[in-house]
C-alpha positions in Angstrom: 0.3 0.0 -0.3 1.0 3.7 -0.5 1.2 6.0 2.0 0.8 9.0 0.8 2.4 11.5 3.4 5.4 8.8 3.1 5.4 8.7 -0.4 5.1 12.8 -0.9 8.1 13.5 1.6 10.0 10.9 -0.4 9.3 12.3 -3.5 9.7 15.7 -1.7 13.7 14.6 -0.7 14.9 13.0 -3.9 14.0 16.0 -5.8 16.1 17.9 -4.1 19.1 15.0 -3.9 18.0 13.6 -7.4 19.6 13.3 -11.1 17.4 15.4 -13.4 15.5 12.3 -15.1 16.3 12.9 -18.4 19.6 12.8 -17.5 19.9 9.4 -15.6 16.8 7.7 -17.0 17.6 4.4 -15.4 18.8 5.1 -12.6 17.5 5.9 -9.5 19.1 9.4 -7.6 21.2 9.1 -5.3 22.9 12.0 -3.0 26.0 10.3 -3.4 26.5 11.2 -7.2 25.5 14.8 -5.9 28.1 14.8 -3.5 29.9 13.4 -7.0 28.9 16.3 -9.0 29.8 18.7 -6.0 33.9 17.9 -5.6 33.2 19.5 -2.1 36.6 20.6 0.1 37.5 18.8 2.5 36.0 21.9 5.2 32.8 21.9 3.4 32.1 17.5 4.1 30.4 18.2 7.3 27.9 20.9 6.4 27.4 17.6 3.9 27.3 14.6 6.1 24.4 16.6 8.0 22.4 17.4 4.5 23.1 13.9 4.4 21.3 12.6 7.8 18.7 15.3 7.0 18.2 13.3 3.9 17.7 10.0 5.2 14.3 8.8 5.9 13.9 8.5 10.0 13.2 4.5 10.2 10.6 5.2 13.2 8.9 7.9 11.2 8.1 6.0 8.8 7.4 2.4 11.6 4.7 5.9 13.4 3.4 5.7 9.6 2.4 2.1 8.6 1.1 2.1 11.8 -1.2 4.9 11.6 -2.1 4.0 8.4 -3.1 0.3 9.7 -4.9 1.8 12.0 -6.7 3.7 10.0 -9.1 0.7 8.8 -10.3 0.7 11.7 -11.1 4.5 12.9 -14.0 6.3 11.8 -14.1 8.8 9.3 -12.3 12.2 11.7 -10.6 10.6 13.8 -8.9 9.1 10.4 -8.9 13.2 9.2 -7.2 14.1 12.9 -4.1 11.4 11.9 -4.1 12.0 8.8 -3.6 16.1 9.9 -1.0 15.3 12.9 0.9 12.6 9.6 1.2 15.5 7.5 2.8 18.3 11.0 5.1 14.9 11.3 5.8 15.1 7.8 6.0 19.3 7.3 8.7 18.6 11.1 11.0 16.5 9.1 10.6 18.6 5.6 12.0 21.8 7.6 14.7 19.6 9.4 15.9 19.3 5.9 15.3 22.5 4.2 17.4 24.2 7.4 19.7 20.9 7.0 20.0 21.7 3.1 20.2 25.9 4.1 23.0 25.1 6.0 25.4 23.5 3.8 23.5 25.2 0.1 25.7 27.9 2.0 29.2 26.8 2.6 29.3 26.4 -1.4 30.9 28.2 -3.7 29.0 29.6 -6.5 30.2 27.7 -9.1 29.4 24.4 -7.0 25.9 25.5 -5.9 25.5 25.9 -9.4 25.6 22.6 -10.0 23.8 21.8 -7.2 20.8 24.1 -8.2 20.8 21.8 -12.1 21.9 17.9 -9.8 18.5 18.6 -7.8 16.0 20.9 -10.6 12.8 18.6 -10.9 12.6 16.8 -14.2 11.5 18.7 -17.6 7.8 17.5 -18.7 
């Protein structure tokens, strides 16, 4: 079963770390690809590691989401709506943590690295 809030968060996270689909049509985007493209200096690595850690899904959050979705099957509609709101707020908090780590990391990049980061993480053209 697809978990919409978790799937949305994952899609947004991947859009921040992915190569455009046209550049890598058959490969899953990766942080490693982005890291290699940026050619970071040693002094940039700590901010990279913080960004990388914030970009990885939290297994505990994923487990909580899975349990919440299983519980929703037996909940009344208003309760399901409340649970959905709680899940979305949790996803928003996680996204805000990722955004903070992204901003901190991005500030360590040179203008050329920022341009490369922007190209690498742009959503695919359709």
